[in-house]
C-alpha positions as CSV (number, residue, x, y, z in Angstrom):
1,X,33.5,91.8,90.9
2,X,34.1,91.0,87.2
3,X,35.3,94.0,85.1
4,X,35.8,92.0,81.9
5,X,34.6,88.6,80.8
6,X,35.8,87.0,77.6
7,X,33.6,84.2,76.3
8,X,34.5,81.8,73.4
9,X,36.5,84.6,71.7
10,X,38.1,84.2,68.3
11,X,40.6,86.8,67.1
12,X,42.6,87.3,64.0
13,X,43.3,89.4,60.9
14,X,41.1,90.0,57.8
15,X,38.7,87.3,58.9
16,X,41.4,84.7,59.5
17,X,41.5,83.4,63.0
18,X,44.8,83.1,64.9
19,X,43.2,82.2,68.2
20,X,39.8,80.6,68.9
21,X,37.8,79.4,71.9
22,X,39.4,81.8,74.4
23,X,37.7,82.2,77.8
24,X,38.9,84.2,80.8
25,X,37.6,86.7,83.4
26,X,39.3,89.7,84.9
27,X,38.1,90.8,88.3
28,X,38.5,94.2,90.0
29,X,42.0,94.4,91.5
30,X,43.5,91.6,89.4
31,X,47.0,91.9,87.8
32,X,46.9,89.8,84.7
33,X,50.0,89.2,82.5
34,X,49.5,88.0,78.9
35,X,52.5,85.9,77.9
36,X,53.4,83.6,75.0
37,X,55.4,83.1,71.9
38,X,55.9,85.9,69.3
39,X,53.1,86.0,66.8
40,X,50.6,84.2,69.0
41,X,48.2,87.2,68.9
42,X,48.9,89.0,72.2
43,X,48.7,92.5,70.7
44,X,45.8,91.5,68.5
45,X,44.0,90.3,71.7
46,X,44.6,93.6,73.5
47,X,43.4,95.7,70.5
48,X,40.3,93.5,70.4
49,X,39.6,94.0,74.1
50,X,39.8,97.8,73.4
51,X,37.4,97.4,70.4
52,X,40.1,98.7,68.1
53,X,39.8,95.4,66.2
54,X,36.5,93.5,65.8
55,X,36.5,89.9,67.1
56,X,35.9,87.1,64.6
57,X,33.6,85.4,67.1
58,X,32.6,85.2,70.7
59,X,32.0,88.1,73.1
60,X,33.7,90.6,75.4
61,X,31.5,91.7,78.3
62,X,32.3,94.7,80.5
63,X,31.1,94.7,84.1
64,X,31.0,97.0,87.1
65,X,29.8,99.9,85.0
66,X,32.9,99.9,82.8
67,X,32.8,101.3,79.3
68,X,35.3,100.9,76.5
69,X,36.2,104.6,76.5
70,X,37.0,104.4,80.3
71,X,39.9,102.0,79.8
72,X,43.4,103.4,80.1
73,X,45.8,102.1,77.3
74,X,49.5,102.3,77.0
75,X,50.4,101.0,73.5
76,X,53.8,100.2,72.1
77,X,55.4,103.3,70.6
78,X,56.6,103.7,67.1
79,X,59.6,105.9,66.2
80,X,57.2,108.5,64.8
81,X,55.2,108.6,68.1
82,X,58.4,109.0,70.1
83,X,59.2,112.1,68.1
84,X,55.8,113.6,68.4
85,X,56.1,117.5,68.7
86,X,53.7,118.2,71.6
87,X,54.2,119.3,75.1
88,X,54.0,116.8,78.0
89,X,50.9,118.6,79.3
90,X,49.2,118.2,75.9
91,X,50.0,114.5,75.7
92,X,48.7,113.8,79.2
93,X,45.6,115.9,78.8
94,X,44.7,114.0,75.6
95,X,44.0,111.0,77.9
96,X,40.7,112.9,78.8
97,X,39.4,112.8,75.2
98,X,37.0,110.0,76.0
99,X,35.3,112.3,78.5
100,X,34.7,115.2,76.1
101,X,31.6,114.0,74.4
102,X,30.5,116.8,72.1
103,X,32.5,119.4,73.9
104,X,35.4,121.0,71.9
105,X,37.5,121.9,74.9
106,X,38.8,120.3,78.1
107,X,37.1,121.6,81.2
108,X,38.8,122.7,84.5
109,X,38.3,119.3,86.1
110,X,40.0,117.5,83.3
111,X,42.9,119.9,83.4
112,X,43.3,119.4,87.2
113,X,43.2,115.6,86.6
114,X,46.0,115.9,84.1
115,X,48.1,117.9,86.6
116,X,47.4,115.4,89.3
117,X,48.5,112.4,87.1
118,X,51.6,114.2,86.0
119,X,52.5,114.7,89.6
120,X,51.6,111.1,90.4
121,X,54.0,109.8,87.7
122,X,56.7,112.4,88.7
123,X,56.7,114.2,85.3
124,X,55.0,117.5,86.4
125,X,58.4,119.2,86.1
126,X,58.4,118.4,82.4
127,X,54.9,119.7,81.7
128,X,56.0,122.5,79.3
129,X,58.8,120.5,77.7
130,X,58.4,118.9,74.3
131,X,57.6,115.2,74.6
132,X,60.2,114.4,72.0
133,X,63.1,115.7,74.2
134,X,62.4,113.2,77.0
135,X,64.2,109.9,77.6
136,X,62.5,106.6,76.9
137,X,61.7,106.1,80.6
138,X,60.3,109.6,81.0
139,X,58.1,109.1,77.9
140,X,56.7,105.9,79.4
141,X,55.8,107.8,82.6
142,X,54.1,110.5,80.5
143,X,52.1,107.9,78.6
144,X,51.1,106.2,81.9
145,X,49.9,109.5,83.2
146,X,47.9,109.9,80.0
147,X,46.4,106.5,80.4
148,X,45.4,107.3,84.0
149,X,43.5,110.3,82.8
150,X,41.2,107.8,81.0
151,X,40.5,105.5,83.8
152,X,40.2,104.8,87.6
153,X,39.5,101.1,87.1
154,X,41.5,99.3,84.3
155,X,44.8,99.8,82.6
156,X,45.9,97.9,79.5
157,X,49.7,98.0,79.0
158,X,51.4,96.6,75.8
159,X,55.0,95.8,76.8
160,X,55.5,99.0,78.8
161,X,59.2,98.3,79.5
162,X,60.2,97.5,76.0
163,X,63.5,99.2,75.1
164,X,64.1,100.5,78.7
165,X,67.3,99.9,80.6
166,X,67.3,97.6,83.7
167,X,67.1,100.5,86.2
168,X,64.2,102.2,84.5
169,X,62.5,98.8,83.9
170,X,62.5,98.1,87.6
171,X,61.1,101.6,88.3
172,X,58.3,101.1,85.8
173,X,57.4,97.7,87.3
174,X,57.3,99.3,90.7
175,X,55.0,102.1,89.5
176,X,52.6,99.5,88.0
177,X,52.6,97.4,91.2
178,X,51.8,100.5,93.2
179,X,48.9,101.4,90.9
180,X,47.6,97.9,91.3
181,X,47.8,98.1,95.1
182,X,45.8,101.4,94.9
183,X,43.0,99.4,93.3
184,X,43.6,99.7,89.5
185,X,43.2,96.5,87.6
186,X,46.1,95.7,85.3
187,X,46.2,93.7,82.1
188,X,49.8,93.7,80.7
189,X,51.5,92.0,77.7
190,X,55.0,91.0,78.7
191,X,57.9,89.0,77.3
192,X,59.5,89.1,80.7
193,X,58.3,85.8,82.3
194,X,60.3,86.3,85.4
195,X,58.7,89.7,86.1
196,X,55.3,88.3,85.1
197,X,55.2,85.5,87.6
198,X,56.8,87.8,90.3
199,X,54.2,90.6,89.9
200,X,51.0,89.1,88.4
201,X,48.1,87.5,90.3
202,X,47.0,85.7,87.1
203,X,48.6,84.6,83.8
204,X,47.0,84.2,80.4
205,X,49.3,82.2,78.2
206,X,48.6,82.0,74.5
207,X,50.7,80.2,71.9
208,X,51.1,76.5,71.0
209,X,48.9,75.9,74.1
210,X,46.6,78.1,76.1
211,X,46.4,78.6,79.8
212,X,44.5,80.9,82.1
213,X,44.6,80.8,85.9
214,X,46.5,82.0,89.0
215,X,50.2,82.5,88.8
216,X,50.8,79.6,91.2
217,X,48.7,77.3,89.0
218,X,50.7,78.5,85.9
219,X,54.0,77.6,87.6
220,X,52.6,74.1,88.2
221,X,51.2,73.7,84.7
222,X,52.9,71.9,81.8
223,X,52.3,75.0,79.7
224,X,54.0,77.2,82.2
225,X,56.9,74.9,82.9
226,X,57.7,74.4,79.2
227,X,57.6,78.2,78.5
228,X,59.8,78.9,81.5
229,X,62.3,76.3,80.4
230,X,62.4,77.7,76.8
231,X,62.9,81.2,78.3
232,X,65.9,80.0,80.3
233,X,64.3,80.9,83.6
234,X,63.5,77.4,84.9
235,X,66.0,76.9,87.6
236,X,65.5,80.3,89.3
237,X,61.7,80.4,89.1
238,X,61.0,76.8,90.1
239,X,63.6,77.0,92.9
240,X,61.9,80.1,94.2
241,X,58.5,78.5,93.9
242,X,59.6,75.3,95.7
243,X,61.3,77.3,98.5
244,X,58.2,79.4,99.1
245,X,55.7,76.5,99.3
246,X,55.5,74.1,102.2
247,X,56.5,70.6,101.1
248,X,53.2,69.0,102.3
249,X,51.0,71.4,100.3
250,X,52.8,71.3,97.0
251,X,51.3,69.3,94.2
252,X,53.7,67.4,91.9
253,X,55.1,69.7,89.3
254,X,54.0,67.4,86.5
255,X,50.6,68.3,86.8
256,X,47.0,68.4,86.2
257,X,45.2,71.8,86.7
258,X,42.9,72.6,89.6
259,X,43.3,76.3,89.9
260,X,43.8,77.1,86.2
261,X,42.7,75.9,82.8
262,X,44.6,74.7,79.9
263,X,42.9,74.4,76.5
264,X,41.6,76.6,73.7
265,X,42.6,76.3,70.0
266,X,45.5,78.1,68.5
267,X,46.3,78.5,64.8
268,X,49.5,79.7,63.3
269,X,49.7,83.2,61.9
């Protein structure tokens, strides 16, 4: 079932479009990675999906009873946010703000939900500690617990492993995969193309060209192949893809798209 449908969307800043004619659909259970060159509009797109920025044109349609205030969001952190002087429990509980309505205080159910999500992300032992004293990886787990308080359906993650060391990065990717297996739909911005094609069910590439489709189709596409080459990952990724696919079922890797779509219009920032 479709959770999110983007139709002929145009996004940009102060009325100036940086991306137009964008179409894609996210179904329940998908794991979508948004990739592409710096400055192509990935974070602007995510903020537009969250209604934090108004689209210049087109539409964003939620399905399956989803509302904008029921989406969990893990943004990129600024230095000021990393130094925020609140307890871990307060940070996580703030993820329930979309449920408050006109109530001034959290209710017992919301407090229980925060405790459950702290335990789920293995940060319950830090509940009374100041957020600012935690390591980068611990802070990301806290923010993921906060995002889970807002949703049971859809998580939007803006570069959730930025600045983390390799061990903690691997742990974070493992957490996100497990959440997806549990039924939470993932939309994640990533500059890590190797991790994206390893974990995601679908890829949305925006940049000098635009692609949306399955990960397999992306690896076959001219857009995907060129981006992978530019990222220096071509040999490993294409070798892995070739070895995993029976020779008689593989299309030529020069190819036209059948399971994905390339198109859309992109304008420089």
